[in-house]
C-alpha positions in Angstrom: -84.2 100.8 7.3 -80.8 100.7 9.1 -77.4 100.5 7.6 -74.0 100.4 9.5 -71.1 101.3 7.1 -67.8 100.4 8.7 -65.0 102.8 7.3 -65.6 106.4 6.8 -63.0 106.9 3.9 -63.9 108.1 0.5 -66.1 105.2 -0.3 -67.8 104.9 3.0 -68.4 108.7 3.3 -70.2 108.8 -0.2 -71.9 105.7 0.3 -73.4 107.0 3.6 -74.2 110.4 2.0 -76.0 108.6 -0.7 -78.0 106.4 1.6 -78.9 109.5 3.7 -80.2 111.1 0.7 -82.4 108.1 0.1 -84.1 108.2 3.7 -81.9 105.5 5.1 -81.0 105.5 9.0 -77.2 105.4 8.6 -74.7 104.8 11.2 -70.8 105.1 10.4 -67.9 103.6 12.3 -64.3 105.0 11.5 -61.2 104.3 13.2 -59.5 107.4 12.7 -60.4 110.6 14.9 -59.7 113.2 12.3 -61.8 111.4 9.5 -64.5 110.4 11.9 -64.9 114.1 12.8 -65.1 115.1 9.0 -67.9 112.5 8.7 -69.8 113.7 11.6 -69.5 117.4 10.6 -70.6 116.6 6.9 -73.2 113.8 7.3 -76.7 113.4 8.7 -75.8 110.1 10.1 -74.7 108.8 13.5 -70.9 108.6 13.4 -68.8 106.6 16.1 -65.1 106.7 16.3 -63.9 103.0 16.8 -62.7 99.7 15.6 -65.5 98.4 13.5 -64.2 94.8 13.6 -65.0 94.7 17.4 -68.4 93.7 19.3 -68.2 96.8 21.3 -68.2 99.4 18.3 -70.7 97.4 16.4 -73.1 97.4 19.4 -72.6 101.0 20.2 -74.1 101.7 16.7 -77.0 99.4 17.3 -75.8 96.5 15.2 -78.7 94.3 16.7 -81.4 96.5 15.1 -79.4 96.8 11.5 -80.9 95.4 8.4 -77.4 95.2 6.9 -73.6 96.0 7.7 -71.4 97.3 4.8 -67.5 96.9 5.5 -65.5 99.2 3.3 -62.2 99.5 5.3 -59.0 99.2 3.4 -58.0 95.7 4.4 -59.9 92.9 3.3 -59.3 90.7 6.6 -60.7 93.4 8.5 -63.8 93.6 6.4 -64.1 89.9 6.8 -64.0 89.9 10.5 -66.4 93.0 10.7 -69.1 91.2 8.5 -68.7 87.8 10.5 -69.1 89.5 13.8 -72.2 91.3 12.7 -73.6 88.0 11.6 -72.6 85.7 14.0 -72.9 87.8 17.1 -75.7 90.4 16.1 -77.6 88.0 13.7 -77.6 90.9 10.8 -79.2 89.0 7.8 -77.2 90.9 5.0 -73.5 91.6 5.2 -71.5 93.3 2.3 -67.8 93.7 2.0 -65.7 95.6 -0.2 -62.9 93.5 -1.5 -59.6 95.4 -2.3 -57.7 92.3 -3.7 -60.3 90.9 -6.4 -58.2 87.4 -5.8 -59.9 87.3 -2.2 -63.4 87.6 -3.6 -64.1 83.9 -3.7 -62.6 83.4 -0.3 -64.6 86.1 1.3 -67.8 84.6 0.0 -66.9 81.1 1.0 -66.4 82.4 4.4 -70.0 83.7 4.6 -70.2 87.2 3.3 -73.4 87.7 1.6 -72.2 90.3 -1.1 -68.5 90.8 -2.1 -67.9 94.0 -4.4 -64.6 94.5 -6.0 -63.1 97.8 -5.5 -63.8 99.5 -8.9 -64.7 103.0 -10.0 -68.4 101.9 -9.9 -68.5 100.7 -6.4 -70.6 103.5 -4.9 -73.4 102.6 -7.4 -73.0 99.1 -7.0 -73.2 99.2 -3.2 -76.1 101.4 -3.5 -77.9 99.0 -5.6 -77.1 96.0 -3.3 -78.1 97.4 -0.1 -81.5 98.9 -1.6 -83.9 98.0 1.1 -86.8 100.0 0.3 -90.2 99.1 -1.2 -88.7 99.9 -4.6 -85.7 98.0 -5.5 -83.8 98.6 -8.8 -83.0 95.3 -10.4 -81.5 96.3 -13.7 -80.2 99.4 -15.6 -80.1 100.0 -19.4 -80.3 102.6 -21.9 -77.3 104.4 -20.9 -78.2 104.1 -17.0 -81.1 106.5 -17.8 -83.7 103.9 -17.5 -84.3 100.9 -15.2 -86.4 97.8 -14.2 -87.5 98.1 -10.6 -89.3 95.7 -8.4 -92.0 97.2 -6.2 -93.6 95.3 -3.2 -96.8 96.8 -1.9 -96.7 96.6 1.9 -99.3 95.3 4.2 -102.5 97.6 4.8 -101.6 99.2 1.5 -103.1 102.6 1.1 -104.5 101.9 -2.1 -105.6 98.5 -1.6 -108.3 97.6 -4.2 -107.7 100.5 -6.4 -107.8 99.9 -10.1 -104.6 100.9 -12.1 -106.8 103.0 -14.3 -107.8 105.0 -11.2 -104.2 106.1 -10.4 -102.3 109.2 -11.8 -99.0 107.2 -12.8 -96.6 109.4 -14.6 -95.4 108.9 -17.9 -92.3 106.9 -19.0 -93.4 104.4 -16.2 -94.9 100.9 -17.4 -96.2 98.3 -15.0 -94.9 95.2 -16.8 -96.5 92.4 -14.6 -97.7 91.5 -11.0 -96.6 88.5 -9.0 -99.5 87.7 -6.5 -99.7 84.7 -4.4 -97.6 82.7 -6.8 -99.5 83.9 -9.8 -98.2 86.3 -12.7 -100.7 88.8 -13.9 -100.3 91.0 -16.9 -101.7 94.2 -15.7 -104.6 96.1 -17.5 -106.5 99.2 -16.5 -108.8 97.2 -14.6 -106.3 95.4 -12.5 -106.7 96.1 -8.9 -103.7 96.3 -6.6 -103.6 94.4 -3.4 -101.3 94.2 -0.4 -98.3 92.2 -0.8 -98.2 92.4 -4.8 -94.9 92.5 -6.2 -94.8 94.6 -9.3 -92.1 94.8 -12.0 -92.0 98.2 -13.7 -89.9 99.8 -16.5 -89.3 103.6 -16.0 -86.9 106.4 -16.7 -85.1 106.9 -13.5 -86.0 110.5 -13.3 -89.7 109.5 -12.6 -88.8 107.5 -9.6 -90.1 110.3 -7.1 -93.3 110.7 -9.2 -93.9 107.0 -9.3 -93.6 106.5 -5.7 -96.1 109.2 -4.9 -98.6 107.9 -7.3 -98.3 104.4 -5.7 -98.2 105.9 -2.1 -94.7 104.0 -1.8 -92.5 105.2 1.1 -88.8 104.2 1.4 
């Protein structure tokens, strides 16, 4: 999955770092030469020095192949222009903008930005959740952020097609709550088989994520 982050300051840098660690293909556009150099030296990501509101800069990062564009620059109007350009020129399906003035939130949404996130102390975590494009998507956190409700979409030609849940070595602290299959809701039991395209809701402790992915043969 490819994400383009426009703005390589504190928020953009740590968001890029987090997404890289989760296995995403990340490109960063930063206008300041010194900051772009810092990003290039400290991130496992493509970094381009340029104006992220322009077609040229977005094209250079492969915006036509991006799954999402995240604008986290210091000015709301620049984030708006960036997201509108990504959507209108390159057809990017999901655009996300950081809003520095919360009063602009409704305006940015009305102008076509898919997700608008206010600049708060939790913005890194919020952005990470919003741009989760993997087969496992975190829907809700609870119990002091130590547990989550996650949605798992089994891919086509699923490696464990037809396997019963009882045959899997699921880790402890992970409960498969329900399965959505072709418009039907199934409460899973040990004999329930997994099929390609199933959407599974699971409650788990967060530190079990890697074990659960391994057991279900799910890749990011």
